[in-house]
matplotlib code that plots the C-alpha trace (Angstrom):
import matplotlib.pyplot as plt

x = [-8.3, -8.7, -12.8, -12.9, -10.8, -12.7, -16.3, -15.0, -14.0, -17.1, -19.5, -17.0, -17.5, -21.0, -21.6, -18.8, -20.1, -18.1, -17.9, -16.1, -12.2, -9.6, -7.6, -5.1, -4.6, -4.5, -6.7, -8.6, -12.0, -14.3, -15.1, -12.0, -10.8, -12.9, -12.1, -9.2, -9.4, -12.3, -9.5, -6.8, -8.7, -9.4, -6.1, -5.3, -8.3, -6.5, -2.5, -4.0, -6.7, -3.5, -0.3, 2.1, 2.1, 0.2, -2.6, -2.9, -5.4, -8.0, -10.8, -12.4, -14.5, -18.2, -18.1, -21.7, -22.0, -24.2, -23.0, -19.4, -20.4, -21.9, -19.0, -16.6, -18.3, -18.7, -14.4, -14.5, -16.4, -14.5, -11.1, -12.0, -13.0, -10.0, -7.0, -9.4, -5.8, -2.7, -0.4, -2.2, -0.1, -0.1, 1.8, 2.9, 5.0, 7.8, 10.6, 10.9, 7.6, 6.3, 4.4, 1.5, -2.3, -0.7, 1.3, -1.8, -3.3, -0.8, -0.4, -4.2, -4.9, -2.3, -3.7, -7.3, -5.9, -4.2, -7.1, -9.5, -7.2, -7.9, -11.4, -11.9, -9.9, -12.2, -15.9, -13.6, -13.3, -9.9, -5.8, -4.8, -3.6, -6.0, -8.8, -10.0, -9.4, -10.9, -8.8, -5.9, -4.1, -3.2, 0.9, 1.5, -0.5, 1.1, 4.1, 3.6, 3.0, 6.0, 7.5, 6.2, 7.0, 11.1, 11.8, 10.0, 8.2, 11.1, 14.2, 12.6, 11.9, 13.7, 14.3, 17.0, 19.9, 17.5, 18.8, 22.3, 21.8, 23.7, 23.3, 21.4, 18.4, 15.7, 13.2, 11.5, 7.8, 8.2, 5.0, 6.2, 9.6, 10.0, 13.0, 14.4, 18.1, 17.9, 21.5, 21.6, 24.1, 24.0, 22.8, 22.4, 19.8, 19.3, 20.1, 17.6, 17.2, 15.6, 17.3, 17.3, 19.0, 18.4, 22.0, 22.4, 21.5, 21.1, 17.4, 15.4, 11.3, 9.8, 6.8, 3.7, 3.4, 0.2, 2.0, 5.0, 2.8, 0.9, 4.5, 6.0, 2.8, 2.4, -0.4, -0.9, 1.1, 2.5, 5.7, 8.5, 11.2, 14.8, 18.0, 18.3, 15.0, 16.0, 16.6, 14.0, 13.1, 14.3, 11.9, 8.5, 6.1, 4.9]
y = [-6.8, -2.7, -3.6, -6.7, -4.7, -1.7, -2.8, -4.7, -2.1, -0.4, -3.2, -2.8, 0.8, 1.2, -1.4, 0.1, 3.5, 6.3, 8.3, 4.7, 5.2, 3.3, 2.1, 1.1, 4.4, 6.5, 10.2, 8.7, 7.7, 5.5, 8.5, 9.8, 6.8, 6.5, 10.0, 9.3, 6.7, 8.5, 11.2, 8.7, 7.5, 10.5, 12.0, 8.9, 9.3, 12.5, 11.3, 8.8, 12.5, 13.5, 11.5, 14.8, 15.6, 19.0, 19.8, 16.4, 17.1, 14.9, 15.6, 17.1, 14.5, 15.7, 15.8, 14.3, 10.1, 8.9, 11.8, 10.2, 7.0, 7.7, 10.0, 7.3, 4.9, 7.6, 7.5, 4.1, 2.9, 6.0, 4.7, 1.2, 1.4, 3.6, 1.2, -1.4, -0.5, -0.9, 0.2, 3.0, 6.4, 7.9, 10.3, 8.7, 10.0, 7.4, 7.1, 3.4, 3.0, 2.8, 5.6, 3.6, 2.8, -0.9, 1.1, 2.3, -0.6, -2.4, 0.7, 0.9, -3.0, -2.9, 1.3, -0.6, -4.2, -2.2, 0.7, -2.1, -4.2, -0.8, -0.7, -4.4, -3.8, -0.8, -2.7, -5.3, -2.1, -3.5, -3.2, -6.8, -8.5, -11.5, -9.0, -9.9, -14.0, -14.1, -11.4, -13.4, -12.4, -14.2, -15.7, -14.1, -11.3, -10.2, -10.6, -8.4, -6.2, -6.6, -6.1, -2.7, -0.9, -2.3, -2.6, 0.2, 2.9, 3.0, 4.2, 6.9, 8.4, 11.9, 11.3, 8.7, 12.1, 11.8, 8.4, 7.6, 3.5, 1.3, -2.3, -4.7, -6.2, -8.9, -9.5, -13.2, -14.3, -17.8, -19.2, -17.2, -18.4, -14.7, -13.1, -9.6, -8.0, -4.3, -2.5, 0.5, 3.4, 6.8, 9.3, 7.2, 5.9, 1.7, -1.1, -3.1, -6.6, -9.8, -12.6, -16.2, -17.4, -16.4, -14.8, -13.6, -9.9, -7.0, -7.0, -9.7, -10.2, -12.8, -14.6, -15.9, -13.0, -12.3, -11.0, -9.4, -7.9, -6.2, -5.5, -4.1, -1.4, -1.2, -2.2, -5.3, -7.9, -11.6, -11.6, -12.4, -9.1, -9.9, -7.7, -4.2, -3.2, 0.4, -0.2, -0.7, 3.1, 4.2, 0.9, 2.8, 3.0, 6.5]
z = [-7.7, -7.3, -7.9, -5.6, -2.3, -2.7, -2.9, 0.2, 1.4, 1.1, 2.9, 5.9, 5.9, 6.2, 8.0, 10.7, 9.8, 9.0, 12.2, 13.7, 14.1, 12.2, 14.1, 12.1, 10.8, 14.3, 14.3, 11.0, 11.1, 8.8, 6.9, 6.5, 4.9, 2.0, 1.7, 0.8, -1.3, -3.5, -3.6, -4.5, -7.0, -8.9, -9.1, -10.8, -13.1, -13.9, -14.0, -16.5, -18.1, -18.4, -18.9, -19.6, -15.7, -16.3, -14.3, -12.4, -9.4, -7.4, -7.1, -3.3, -1.6, -0.3, 3.3, 3.7, 4.2, 1.5, -0.9, -0.6, -1.0, -4.6, -5.6, -4.4, -6.4, -9.5, -8.6, -8.7, -11.7, -14.1, -13.0, -14.2, -17.0, -17.7, -16.7, -19.9, -21.8, -19.6, -23.0, -22.6, -21.3, -17.5, -15.1, -12.1, -9.7, -9.6, -11.6, -11.4, -12.8, -16.5, -17.7, -18.1, -17.2, -16.2, -13.0, -12.0, -11.6, -9.8, -7.9, -7.2, -6.9, -3.4, -2.2, -1.9, -0.7, 2.4, 3.2, 3.0, 5.9, 7.9, 7.2, 8.7, 11.3, 11.8, 11.7, 14.6, 16.5, 17.4, 15.7, 16.8, 14.0, 15.0, 14.5, 11.3, 11.0, 7.2, 5.7, 4.4, 0.6, -1.6, -1.7, -5.1, -4.6, -1.0, -2.4, -5.4, -2.8, -0.7, -3.7, -4.7, -1.7, -1.3, -5.1, -6.8, -4.2, -2.1, -4.0, -5.4, -1.9, -1.4, 2.3, 2.7, 3.4, 6.8, 8.0, 9.6, 9.9, 8.3, 7.6, 6.1, 5.7, 4.5, 3.8, 3.7, 2.2, 3.1, 1.1, -1.4, -2.1, -2.2, -0.3, -0.8, 0.5, 1.2, 2.2, 4.3, 4.1, 6.5, 4.7, 1.1, -1.1, 0.0, -2.3, -3.1, -4.7, -4.7, -4.1, -3.8, -0.9, 3.4, 4.5, 7.5, 8.1, 11.0, 11.3, 9.3, 9.0, 7.9, 7.7, 5.0, 2.3, 3.8, 7.7, 6.4, 3.0, 6.3, 8.2, 5.6, 5.0, 8.9, 9.3, 12.7, 11.4, 12.8, 11.0, 12.9, 13.1, 14.7, 14.8, 15.1, 14.6, 13.6, 10.6, 9.1, 10.2, 6.3, 4.7, 6.5, 3.7, 2.9]

ax = plt.figure().add_subplot(projection="3d")
ax.plot(x, y, z, "-o")
ax.set_aspect("equal")
plt.show()
């Protein structure tokens, strides 16, 4: 999946051109988008090479577009090779993840998919959620991306004390048959759990897994949001 999404991103980026604005990431150009993903993939390679967490540093993307594409190709191919053994040790900055390359494979699949969406919007020249109708993430993959953010990344965030809201959130990916409950208290980490039945929440995010996946990761989406939207602020993607 990393390779599929990265190659699709690359194709859209080349068609759009390096100076095209990335309308889903304000102030970014396509060149910055490509440089970001290439740099992240180089950082993951360093995390695999240094599973202790010491000396984990990203590479620096070249400034020239053609050289950047070649460097990105190098990082992607190296990363795919280094992820071949999912049980191999690796460093990750999120404590809930097992310290293995398999954890990085999951994280990088969604990193590439969300930024592939950014590239497709850049190519379309629009941030409207209907601008890229041919791109629909499958229910299982999209639901996994929702779960990764809601149940794996957000619980470890360091800024819960900045939020003063309280209440409950229901996240419902209907076609995947999956739901998550988040209970918020002022200044405290949220309680986040998968659930098997809908409940009366203070705010609900619902729709297809594809739509909810885009919404929770802060991208244009047709997901339905009803209730007190202030409760979604602590759940914003990093």
